[in-house]
N, C-alpha and C positions, 0 to 999 in steps of 0.2 A: 503494500499498501503506500508504504515512505517513496518509493520508486514515481508510483506514478503519479502521487500528489507533486512532486518535484517536478518530473514532466508536464502536467498543466499549469504549472506556474511558469513554467520558459516559454508554454504556447499561448497564455494569458499574457504574458511580456512583450510577446510580438504583435498579440493582436490590438494592446492599446501602442503601440510601438514606444515602449520606454527608452529612454536615450537620460539616462544623467538623472532618473523622477523617482517618486514614490508614489503607490496606489495605495488606497486601503478601502475595501468593498466588503458591503455586509449583506446579507440575506439567505435564502433557504439555496444551497445545492445537492443536487442530484448527481451521484456520482456512478458512471457505471464500468464496470469493466468487462472487457470484450476476451473472444476468444480466437481466434481465426475469423477476427471481423465480425461477429457474432456476440449481441448482449447475452450474458451466463448470469448476472448478479448485478442487481442496482438496489441502490438506498439512497434516502435522503438524508440530512446534516445540516443544521445550521452554521455558515460557515462565516468567516470573516478572514478572507486572502488579504494578506502582506507582502505587496510584489518590490523589489527596489535593486538598484545596480547604479554603476556609476559607467558613462559611457557605453560602449559596443563591445565589449569584452567576446571573446569567440566563443562561439554555444557549445555545452559539454557536449559529451559523448550522450546522444541516445538510444540506449539500448533495444528499443524497439525496429521494428523491419522497415526499413527505407523506403519500403513502395507503402508504407501508412500515410495517410492523409490526415493532419491531423485539425482541421479543419472541421466545425460541427456540421453535420447534414443537419437538414429540416427535420427527420425523424428523433437524433439527438440535442436537437433545443430543448430547451428546460430555462423555464421562468428564472431571474436572478443568476443564470450565468454567461450571460451575453453582457464579454466585456468589448463593448465598441464606443467610440464617441458619437459615431451615425445619428443614434437616436435623443442627442442629450436637449434637442429641442423640437416639442410637439407641433405641429402649428392648427393641427386639427383636433381638436377636442370640445366636448359642448357640456355644459354646466344645467344645472337645476335653474330655470329663469323663474317659474310660477310659485308662489308658493300661497296665496289666498284662494279659497273654496271657491268662488268663481273665475278666477284664473286659472285652476285645475280644470272647471269644466270646460271653459274654453279649450284648451289643450288637448284634452283629451277626444273632444270633437274632431280639433284638427287632426289627432293624430289616427283616428278611425277614419276618417275620408282619405289618408295616404296610405294607409291598408298596414299601422304598425297595430301590433297589440295595443293590449292595455297599459305596457310598460312600454314606454319608446324611450323619443331621444334623450332625456336627460334621466329617466327614472334611474334611481339607486344612486345618484350623485349625491356627494359629501365633501368637502375639502381632503378628508380625513382619508374617504376612501380612493380620491384622484392621488394623493400624493404617494398611499400606500402602493397604488398601481405603476407609479410614475417609480419610487425606488425600488420596485423588484426589477424592472427595467433598464434602469439607468438612466432615465429619462431625468434632467434637471429641471425642465421646465414647462406648462403646458401653455399654449394661447387659448382661453377661454369664447365660445362663442356660442350662441342663441340662434338654428338656422330655421326659424319660424317666421313668417310674416307678422308684423307688430303695427298699430297704429302710431300714432307722436305720443300720446300720453303713455302706452303700455311699452313704445321702445325704451324710452326715458328710463322707467321704472326698470326695466332689464338691464340697461347699461349702467344705472346705479350699484345694481345687486352685483355685478358683475365686478364693477368698481371695488364693491368691499370687499370681496373674496380674495383681491389681486394686493390689496391693502392691509390684510391679514397675515397674507404670505406671498411679497413681493418677491421673492427668490424662487417662487414655485410656481407663480401661474404669470401670466398677461391676459390682456383685455382685446379682442377684436369685438368693436361697439356695432350695433345691429342699428340699420338706420329705417325710418318709415318712408321707405321709396314711394308709396303712393302718395306722399305728400312732399312733392319736391321742396317746396319754400323751408316746410319744418326739417328735412333729411338735412340740408345744409347748415342750418341752423344747429341739428344736433352734431353734426361734424365739428362743429367749435367748441359744442358746449364739450362733447367726449373730450376732444384735446387738451382742450385749455383748462376745466374742471376735473376732469376724473382719470386723466392723464391716460388715456388709451393708447396700445400699441399699434393699431391697424382698425381696420372697419371687415365687416363682414355684408356682403351682398346676396341674395336669394336668384337666383336665374331667371325667374321673372317676377314680376309684381303685374296683380289681375291681367294676368294673361298677355302681359308686355312684354320685352324682351330688350334687352342694351342698345339695341339701333335703335330704338324710340326715341324720338326726338324730345319725350319730356324729360329724361334722363338725364340729358347733356347736363345741366347745370350743375348737378348733384355730381356727376363724374368728370367734370372740369374740375371743380373744387377739389376731387381727392387728387388728383391730380397736382394743383396747385400746391396743396400743403404737403405733397412730398409722401403721401399713405400711402400704404400696402395695404390690399385687398382679397379677402379670401371670397373667393365665387364659389358660392355652396349650389346645389340644386334644390326644386322644388317641383311641386304636382306640377306638370303642363294641363294646358284646360282640357282637353278632353279626355283626361285621366280616367274614367267611368266604363269607357270605349275598349282604350287602351289598354289598361291594367291586364284587362283581363283576368281581373280575379283575385291578380298577385299584389305583395305592395310596392308600392313604387320606387324603392331604393332598389331593388333587383333586378331590372332593366328601365325603366324611367329616368330615373337620377339622372344614368351616364349619359343618355340618350338629351336630358333638357340642358345639362351642360353646353352639350356639342352644341344644341339650339341657340342659344341665346350667344356665343362665340362668332357662330357662323353668319347670326344678324349684324353683331358689332364692326364685322369683319365688312360683310360687303355696307355698311354703313360708315365706312371708313374711321370706327372710332380711337383706332392704335395709330392711324395716321395723323389725326387731328391732336390727339394726345401720346404721343411715345413715351411719357414716362409716367403714362397711368401702369400701376405695378400692378396685375391681376396675377394671385396662386389660383387655379383650378381645383377643387377637391377629385379625389380618387383619382388623378395623373392626366384629367381632361375629359376623364369616361371614352366616350367611343370617339372621339375627337380625334386622335393622332392617328387611329384609324382610317377616317374620313379625308384627313389633311389633303394628302396626294390627289382626292376625287375631287374635291372644294376647289382644290387650284386648276385643274387641268377644267373644268365643266363651267367653272364660275365665267368666261367670257363667251361664252356660247349666246347666239342670239336668245334663245327662248328660256335662258335665265333672267328672273330680274334683279336688274344691277346699273340702279339709274345715275350712281358716283364712275363707273366703266372700271371699276377695280380689276387691275391685273393681274395675272399666276403671279407677280414676282411681290405684287403687292399684298394677295392673299400669305404668300408665304413669308415676309417681312411681318406682318403682325400676328400671323402663329408665331412667330420665332421669340416674339418679344416676351409671349406668358412664360409664369410658371407653374410648376405641378407639384402638387403633394403625393405622397405614397400612401396614403391612406386606403387599405385595401386593394393594393395594388403593387405588388414586391415581386414577381414575375415576367421572365424576362419575354412572354408575349404581351407583358402592358409595356412595359420596360422598355424595348427595344423601339417599336411606333412610337411611344414619347419622347424618347431623345433624338428619334431621328427628328422630332417637330421642332424642338426647343432647344438642344443640346444637353447632355451630362451636366451642365453647370447652372441649370433652372430648375432643379429636381430639389425640393425640401420633404425633411422628415412628416409624417403625420400617421395616427393612429385610428380617427374617429370612434376615439374614445369618448362615455362608455358603450352607445349603443352596437359597434359592431364587437365589443365585446373582446375578453381578455386574450381568448383562443385564436382570434381572427388577427389581434395584434401583434401574437408570440408567432403565427406563421407568415406575417408579413415581414417583420424581422427579418427570421430564419433564411427566408428566401432573397433578403437584399442581399444578408452576409454572404448567402451563397452565389449569387450573381452579380451582384455590381463589384466592380475593381474596389482597391484599397482609394484611391485616388478621387473615384465619383462619390464614394462615403463620406471622404474628406469633405469635399467641395458643397455635399448637401446641410452641414453646420456652419461653413461659410454665407450660403447664399443665405440662409437666414438669419444668420446677423448683419448683412446687408438689408436684407427688407424688412427685419424688427430691429434693430440697433439696442434702442432703450430695452428692450427686454432681454435681448442676449447680454448686455451689459450688468443688468441686475443678477442673473442666475451665475455670469463669471466673477463678479464681486462678490459673490456669495463664496 
């Protein structure tokens, strides 16, 4: 057992790229003993790993066969054992924005329309539960958001509650403020209140508001103001208008959410939104949904005379606008998702996300394992850097801790 632990420490040291550094991590550790590549014994144990070395000395002799790959596979990945900086910052996490009986009733009705069971987006959330989830996975900070439509009074209430959670745990949480996009003037006012009074780290916009998408001119003042103040915006999908017919009795997050993300961005592209506002930083949930798979199709067919394209957007302008987008990895860690995503934007436009709590810890763990297995180290490191560029105040608080 001593040799196994020593070997595991050296593997972990390579994963976190030790060079004259010290790491201490606590948590539950599952140790699996292998024979001929197959697990023969497994036990869980509370663990405190303490790894230290100076410089980069030569690797001690490893008694294991040289053909053995020390990287964890998806099946071997367990909670509390992933030693990687990749997931330090979680851009996609939700919280409970409503607590009063009338609020909860409206909330339950909306979830029912979207096909969620009675327990939905923010169910089971508490600061303690979220921090426990983060600690088990090496996540330093989550950006909290509320991805349901709100009129102005309720949006202010939700943002106040998010700000209170951040104030209580400033090094563990950040805040993406909700905007009442159905009331554009109120939304612009809330941009400034959220920044100036609440210290918001960014904003969340839904893929559509009252069946209107990002290309709608009603939203232009809000989007222009978000660019002017230098805000980063998480775009979260919601119900499309004809969901009752399209959903086929299945919940919207299954396929309608990723489709609606693509719908609003395609609408924005043909409206020239990111040509007029090239510094508007949009982060698309779930690696952009189906958008990356459709990017080449949209660019190729856009100029055709039978495509409504009043601004005469060219294929080059389609690609230019799509290339400005950022994508999170929530429920999107496999190569089948990452390849078209990085082809559309480049690997430097990915940020880590979990969609906690609705996606569940098991999905988050599977996504982390996929990213570790599929993404090169340089791309995983870039996710941390990109987050810090998009949300510098939140990253600074976490790093200052």
